Backbone as JSON, one array per atom type, in Angstrom:
{
  "sequence": "MSSVKSGVGGWLLVLCGVLLVWQPLSFGLVASSSLDALAVRGVPLAMVLGVQLVVTAFGIAAGLALAGRRPSAVILAKTALVATAAVDVFVYTTPYAPNNRTPGETPIYIAISLGWSAAWFLYLVRSQRVKTTFQD",
  "N": [[11.8, 32.81, 7.48], [10.16, 29.9, 6.58], [8.85, 28.63, 3.44], [7.52, 26.36, 3.31], [4.82, 24.34, 4.32], [3.19, 23.43, 6.75], [1.64, 20.46, 8.4], [-1.08, 18.35, 7.34], [-1.64, 18.09, 4.06], [-1.78, 18.84, 1.1], [0.35, 16.73, -1.3], [0.9, 14.79, 0.97], [-1.63, 14.46, 2.31], [-2.86, 13.18, -0.12], [-1.38, 10.83, 0.09], [-2.37, 9.69, 2.35], [-5.45, 9.46, 1.18], [-4.95, 7.86, -0.47], [-3.97, 5.17, 1.45], [-6.43, 5.12, 3.47], [-8.28, 4.75, 1.75], [-8.21, 4.13, -1.11], [-6.56, 1.52, -1.3], [-8.23, -0.02, 0.87], [-10.58, -0.18, -0.83], [-9.48, -1.23, -2.92], [-8.07, -3.8, -2.29], [-11.08, -5.09, -1.32], [-12.63, -5.06, -3.95], [-11.05, -7.05, -5.11], [-10.17, -9.07, -3.3], [-13.51, -9.85, -3.44], [-13.86, -10.9, -6.18], [-12.07, -13.0, -5.99], [-13.63, -14.69, -4.58], [-14.72, -16.68, -5.33], [-13.42, -18.64, -6.58], [-11.69, -19.8, -4.46], [-12.87, -22.09, -3.49], [-11.78, -23.84, -5.36], [-8.94, -23.28, -5.51], [-8.44, -23.2, -2.34], [-6.55, -23.23, 0.37], [-3.89, -21.96, 0.0], [-4.8, -19.84, -1.42], [-6.68, -18.37, 0.5], [-4.95, -17.84, 2.57], [-3.44, -15.62, 1.04], [-5.34, -14.03, 0.71], [-5.73, -13.79, 3.36], [-3.34, -12.27, 4.59], [-2.94, -10.35, 2.54], [-5.3, -8.75, 3.66], [-3.88, -8.45, 5.84], [-1.93, -6.51, 5.14], [-3.53, -4.65, 4.27], [-4.89, -3.47, 6.43], [-2.84, -2.67, 8.43], [-1.65, -0.64, 6.41], [-4.52, 0.79, 6.44], [-3.7, 1.65, 9.3], [-1.39, 2.99, 9.19], [-2.35, 5.32, 7.29], [-3.91, 6.51, 9.16], [-2.69, 7.43, 11.41], [-0.3, 8.8, 9.77], [-2.67, 10.84, 9.58], [-3.38, 11.98, 11.57], [-1.03, 12.96, 12.87], [0.83, 11.58, 13.98], [3.77, 10.75, 16.3], [5.12, 8.44, 15.38], [4.25, 7.78, 12.53], [5.44, 8.14, 10.01], [7.62, 6.34, 9.69], [5.75, 4.03, 9.88], [4.19, 4.37, 7.84], [6.17, 4.01, 5.61], [7.13, 1.49, 6.3], [4.59, 0.13, 5.76], [3.84, 0.55, 3.14], [6.34, -0.54, 2.02], [5.35, -3.72, 2.71], [2.95, -3.38, 1.1], [4.6, -3.33, -1.12], [6.17, -5.7, -1.2], [3.61, -8.37, -0.78], [2.43, -7.68, -3.55], [4.42, -8.35, -4.79], [4.6, -11.02, -4.07], [2.31, -12.05, -4.87], [1.95, -11.65, -7.8], [4.03, -13.17, -8.75], [3.39, -15.95, -8.13], [0.94, -18.77, -8.25], [-0.95, -18.45, -6.44], [-2.9, -16.65, -6.32], [-6.11, -16.2, -8.54], [-5.79, -14.76, -11.85], [-5.83, -12.66, -14.47], [-3.98, -12.34, -16.63], [-2.2, -11.7, -19.63], [0.52, -13.5, -21.32], [4.08, -12.39, -20.18], [2.96, -10.28, -19.69], [3.28, -9.59, -16.48], [5.46, -8.67, -15.63], [5.44, -6.08, -16.23], [3.34, -5.21, -14.12], [4.53, -5.87, -11.97], [6.88, -4.12, -11.75], [5.69, -1.24, -12.32], [3.83, -1.78, -9.07], [6.23, -1.73, -7.64], [7.6, 0.5, -8.74], [5.43, 2.03, -7.89], [5.17, 1.95, -4.8], [7.66, 2.72, -4.19], [8.09, 5.26, -5.09], [5.89, 6.72, -3.13], [7.67, 6.21, -1.16], [9.93, 7.23, -1.51], [8.98, 9.99, -1.46], [8.12, 9.87, 1.3], [10.58, 10.23, 2.52], [12.23, 12.21, 1.5], [10.66, 14.63, 1.16], [9.93, 17.96, 2.42], [7.93, 19.33, 3.38], [6.41, 16.85, 4.66], [8.73, 16.45, 6.56], [8.54, 18.95, 8.13], [5.98, 18.6, 9.36], [6.11, 16.16, 10.51], [8.09, 16.64, 12.54], [11.18, 15.46, 14.45]],
  "CA": [[10.56, 31.92, 7.64], [10.37, 28.92, 5.71], [7.38, 28.62, 2.51], [7.08, 24.78, 3.17], [3.65, 24.32, 4.98], [3.7, 21.93, 7.97], [0.26, 19.97, 8.23], [-1.41, 16.85, 6.43], [-2.12, 18.66, 2.97], [-0.93, 18.24, -0.42], [0.69, 15.4, -1.83], [0.86, 13.81, 2.2], [-3.25, 14.21, 1.93], [-3.05, 12.57, -1.22], [-1.01, 9.92, 0.3], [-3.78, 9.38, 3.45], [-6.65, 8.95, 0.99], [-4.27, 6.26, -0.92], [-3.92, 4.51, 2.61], [-7.76, 5.07, 3.7], [-9.22, 4.94, 0.54], [-7.44, 3.3, -2.2], [-5.85, 0.47, -0.58], [-9.24, -0.59, 1.18], [-11.39, -0.56, -1.8], [-8.96, -2.24, -4.48], [-8.12, -5.05, -1.53], [-12.25, -5.43, -1.2], [-12.41, -5.6, -5.27], [-9.72, -8.24, -5.47], [-11.03, -10.27, -2.54], [-14.77, -10.41, -3.52], [-13.67, -11.52, -7.17], [-11.42, -13.9, -5.55], [-14.18, -15.83, -3.43], [-15.32, -17.88, -5.95], [-11.58, -19.51, -6.94], [-11.75, -19.99, -3.34], [-13.42, -23.79, -3.44], [-10.61, -24.78, -6.04], [-7.56, -22.98, -4.55], [-8.05, -23.66, -1.38], [-6.12, -22.95, 1.85], [-3.17, -21.13, -0.31], [-5.67, -18.71, -2.02], [-7.0, -18.09, 1.61], [-3.56, -17.67, 3.69], [-2.85, -15.1, 0.87], [-5.98, -12.75, 1.02], [-5.05, -13.06, 4.77], [-1.86, -11.65, 4.37], [-3.08, -8.92, 1.95], [-6.02, -7.99, 4.37], [-3.57, -7.5, 7.31], [-0.84, -5.56, 5.19], [-4.52, -3.62, 4.15], [-5.36, -3.23, 7.59], [-1.35, -2.04, 8.18], [-1.71, 0.86, 5.44], [-4.85, 2.23, 7.12], [-3.31, 2.24, 10.47], [-0.31, 4.01, 8.57], [-3.19, 6.47, 7.41], [-4.22, 7.36, 10.26], [-1.22, 7.67, 11.95], [-0.22, 10.15, 9.45], [-3.74, 12.27, 9.12], [-3.5, 12.35, 13.08], [0.11, 13.44, 13.1], [1.54, 10.76, 14.94], [5.09, 10.68, 16.17], [6.08, 7.33, 14.72], [3.17, 7.96, 11.55], [6.18, 8.1, 8.66], [8.25, 4.91, 9.84], [4.81, 3.34, 9.58], [3.47, 4.45, 6.48], [7.41, 3.4, 5.38], [6.71, -0.1, 6.6], [3.19, -0.06, 4.95], [4.23, 1.06, 1.62], [7.28, -2.03, 2.0], [5.11, -4.61, 2.89], [2.33, -3.65, 0.16], [4.85, -4.18, -2.39], [6.16, -7.32, -1.07], [2.91, -8.51, -1.17], [1.83, -7.46, -4.63], [5.6, -9.2, -6.1], [4.22, -12.24, -4.34], [1.14, -12.16, -5.5], [2.22, -11.64, -9.22], [4.62, -14.11, -8.91], [3.16, -16.94, -7.34], [0.18, -19.04, -9.18], [-2.02, -18.78, -5.54], [-4.13, -16.18, -6.64], [-6.1, -15.72, -9.56], [-5.58, -13.37, -12.52], [-6.13, -12.64, -16.29], [-2.51, -11.65, -17.13], [-1.75, -12.49, -20.1], [1.79, -14.1, -20.72], [4.51, -11.33, -20.42], [2.69, -8.75, -18.73], [3.73, -9.75, -14.86], [6.89, -8.14, -15.2], [4.81, -4.91, -16.25], [2.72, -5.07, -13.23], [5.46, -5.96, -10.58], [7.38, -2.77, -12.18], [4.4, -0.42, -11.79], [3.76, -1.76, -8.35], [7.13, -1.32, -7.16], [7.26, 2.25, -8.77], [4.05, 3.29, -6.99], [5.61, 1.99, -3.63], [8.83, 3.51, -4.78], [7.78, 6.78, -4.92], [5.91, 7.53, -2.18], [8.6, 6.1, -0.2], [10.95, 8.48, -1.8], [8.38, 11.27, -1.11], [8.23, 10.14, 2.9], [12.07, 10.6, 2.95], [12.68, 13.33, 0.83], [9.36, 15.84, 1.52], [10.14, 18.94, 3.02], [6.28, 19.15, 4.03], [6.82, 15.72, 5.93], [10.0, 16.72, 7.78], [8.78, 19.52, 9.08], [4.99, 18.32, 9.87], [6.76, 15.23, 12.02], [9.72, 16.81, 13.3], [11.71, 15.01, 16.38]],
  "C": [[10.62, 31.02, 6.47], [8.97, 28.79, 5.23], [6.84, 27.52, 2.42], [5.86, 25.24, 4.3], [4.3, 22.97, 6.15], [1.95, 21.92, 8.03], [0.06, 19.28, 6.99], [-1.72, 17.78, 5.4], [-1.43, 18.39, 1.92], [-0.51, 16.63, -0.81], [0.23, 14.46, -0.58], [-0.7, 13.28, 2.46], [-3.65, 13.01, 0.91], [-2.9, 11.24, -0.95], [-2.21, 9.11, 1.81], [-4.97, 8.99, 2.82], [-6.09, 7.81, 0.14], [-4.57, 4.94, 0.02], [-5.19, 4.12, 3.39], [-8.79, 4.9, 3.34], [-9.06, 3.6, -0.39], [-7.6, 1.84, -2.25], [-7.09, -0.8, -0.15], [-10.14, -1.26, -0.09], [-10.66, -1.37, -3.16], [-8.75, -3.34, -3.54], [-9.97, -5.67, -1.86], [-12.86, -5.74, -2.93], [-11.92, -6.63, -5.53], [-10.47, -9.42, -4.28], [-12.63, -10.93, -3.1], [-14.94, -11.08, -5.04], [-12.57, -12.78, -7.14], [-12.26, -15.27, -5.01], [-14.57, -16.93, -4.22], [-14.22, -18.9, -6.48], [-11.28, -20.51, -5.27], [-11.81, -21.34, -3.06], [-12.04, -24.49, -4.18], [-9.55, -24.36, -5.58], [-7.26, -23.21, -3.56], [-7.25, -22.99, -0.16], [-4.73, -21.95, 1.22], [-3.68, -19.7, -0.67], [-5.91, -18.24, -0.57], [-6.1, -17.42, 2.6], [-3.09, -16.25, 2.32], [-3.83, -13.68, 0.81], [-5.94, -12.77, 2.42], [-4.56, -12.27, 4.94], [-2.14, -10.22, 3.71], [-4.18, -8.26, 2.85], [-5.24, -7.47, 5.4], [-2.74, -6.29, 6.66], [-1.88, -4.54, 4.42], [-4.81, -2.86, 5.36], [-3.98, -2.3, 8.09], [-1.51, -0.22, 7.92], [-2.72, 1.59, 5.98], [-4.34, 2.44, 8.24], [-2.32, 3.53, 10.35], [-1.2, 5.35, 8.47], [-3.49, 7.19, 8.17], [-3.61, 7.55, 11.23], [-0.78, 9.02, 11.48], [-1.3, 11.42, 9.34], [-3.74, 12.74, 10.71], [-2.29, 12.98, 13.83], [0.78, 12.93, 14.32], [2.49, 10.75, 14.65], [5.68, 9.66, 15.42], [5.23, 7.04, 13.0], [4.7, 7.65, 10.27], [7.13, 6.43, 8.88], [7.0, 3.62, 9.48], [4.29, 3.35, 8.6], [4.82, 3.82, 5.21], [7.16, 1.89, 5.16], [5.41, -0.73, 5.94], [3.2, -0.15, 3.06], [5.29, -0.47, 0.94], [6.61, -3.41, 1.7], [3.92, -4.66, 1.69], [3.12, -3.76, -0.92], [5.66, -5.41, -2.3], [4.83, -8.14, -1.4], [2.51, -8.95, -2.54], [2.67, -8.23, -5.49], [5.48, -10.5, -5.78], [3.26, -12.91, -4.82], [1.15, -12.3, -7.37], [2.56, -12.56, -9.51], [4.49, -15.5, -9.04], [1.89, -17.35, -8.3], [-1.27, -19.01, -8.06], [-3.32, -18.18, -5.99], [-4.41, -16.13, -7.94], [-6.23, -14.92, -10.23], [-6.07, -13.95, -13.72], [-5.26, -12.08, -16.97], [-2.39, -12.33, -18.09], [-0.18, -12.67, -20.25], [2.8, -12.5, -21.17], [4.02, -10.33, -19.91], [3.05, -8.75, -17.24], [4.7, -8.82, -14.85], [6.48, -6.65, -15.4], [4.43, -4.69, -14.83], [3.52, -5.06, -12.2], [6.11, -4.63, -10.88], [6.32, -1.4, -11.79], [4.03, -0.46, -10.02], [4.72, -1.1, -7.12], [7.44, 0.16, -7.2], [6.31, 2.97, -7.75], [4.74, 3.31, -5.92], [6.86, 2.82, -3.22], [8.9, 5.21, -4.42], [7.13, 7.22, -4.12], [7.06, 7.1, -0.98], [9.32, 6.97, 0.2], [10.07, 9.69, -1.24], [8.24, 11.08, 0.29], [9.63, 10.48, 2.94], [12.41, 11.69, 2.23], [11.45, 14.79, 1.18], [9.6, 16.99, 2.44], [8.48, 19.02, 3.98], [6.12, 18.19, 5.5], [7.9, 15.94, 6.59], [9.15, 17.68, 8.77], [7.29, 19.51, 9.31], [5.33, 16.86, 10.67], [8.37, 15.33, 12.31], [9.74, 16.32, 14.53], [11.75, 15.65, 17.53]]
}
């Protein structure tokens, strides 16, 4: 008898919360603080915000799929994590989005973002709970 529980609980439930609550709130705060700069930065900033919106929506879809135990939820969540990391790196390394980072902080932000996404990705790959919950 396996001691690993199936179902959406534990760290899997935390990941659902990250995708369904934290990411949308984070995007909302970033977008609302960037609106004043839209007049100055124009179309490039609008495009970055649009891509961030799409990636956030993709994350919400992944969170709903995980919570609903849909068959391809894990693949969707992995893709959402990779997309989030890619957009974060783009935002941190280009001048399109306003920021108030001091010189030298950008690599730290990139490392934290990549580490966060990689940790959740590895969780989805290695977790016994994920395997038992989303058996093929």
